[in-house]
N, C-alpha and C positions, 0 to 999 in steps of 0.2 A: 504494499500499499504506500509505503514512504517513497519507494522508487517511482511509482506512478505520479504522485503530487510533484516530485522534483522534476520529472519529465515534462508534465504540463506547465509547470512554472517556467522552465527553460523555453518551451514552445512560445508561451504567452510573451516573454521578454523579447524573443526573436521577432515576432510579428509586430510588436510595438516599435521596435527599432527599425525594422524595414519600412513600416508605414510612415514614420515621422522622418526618415531619411530622405524620402522622395519630395517631401514638402520643403526641404531646405533649399531647393532650386528657385523658389519663387521669392520675389521681393515686392515691396509697395512703393508707389510713387509718393515723394514728399513734396516735390516742387517742380513747377514747369516754367521755363523761360520761353515764351512763345516766339519773340522776335529773333532769338538765336537758334531755336530748334533744340534746346537742351532740355532733357528730362532728368531730374535727380531722383535716385532710388536709394533705399535704406539697406542695401546690401552691397558688399564689395568683394575684395579678393578672397576672403574667407568662404564666401558662398559660391565662388566660381565665376564671378563677374570679372573677367580679366580683360585687358586692352584688346580691342579688335573682335570681341565676341559679339555675335548677333543677339539681340534681345527684342521680343515683341510684347506689346502691351495689350492687355485685355480689359474689357468692361466687366462690371460686376456680374453681368449675365454670362460672361465667357466668351463674348464676340471679340474677334481680333480688331483692334483699333489701328495700330501702326506698328512698324518695325524699324529698328535702327541699330546703330553699332556703338559700343562702349568706346568712349574717347578719353575718359580720365577715371582713375580708380584709386581708392585707398582701402585699408582693411575692412572699413565698416560701410562705405558709401560709394557710388559710381555715378558718373555722368554719362547719358546715352545721347547721342546725336540723331535726330529724326528731321524731316523736313518740316519747315515752319507751318505749312497748312495742315499737316498731320498733327503737329503739337497743339493745335487749337482744340482738337478733339480730346486730348489726354487731360484727365482731371486728377487731383490728389486722391489717393486711396485705390487707384486702379492697380491691377496686378501686372508685374513684369516678370517674364520668364524666357527661358531659351526656347526657340521654335521647335526643337525635337522633343523637349520635355512636355510641351502642350499636346503633341500628337498622341502620347500614351494614354 
């Protein structure tokens, strides 16, 4: 009985770790500079947002709004360059993630 409980405990921990690990690839928009086409997100190098990476922005409903490229990054923040007219559609609180991660 003790071995079964230990096994189920390990399985539960593994499932939780797997589930939360996938969510780490998403970030949230904190600020938008429409005139320059810069979108600032609350995740950086530690979350995988490195220079040159492609990033897409999604509405609350999950629809793709725009995609751009990371131009500047630090450990905790990143700046993404998009076209100015697309930047008008991006609002604070929208989700930013890698295009391949959204397809999963």
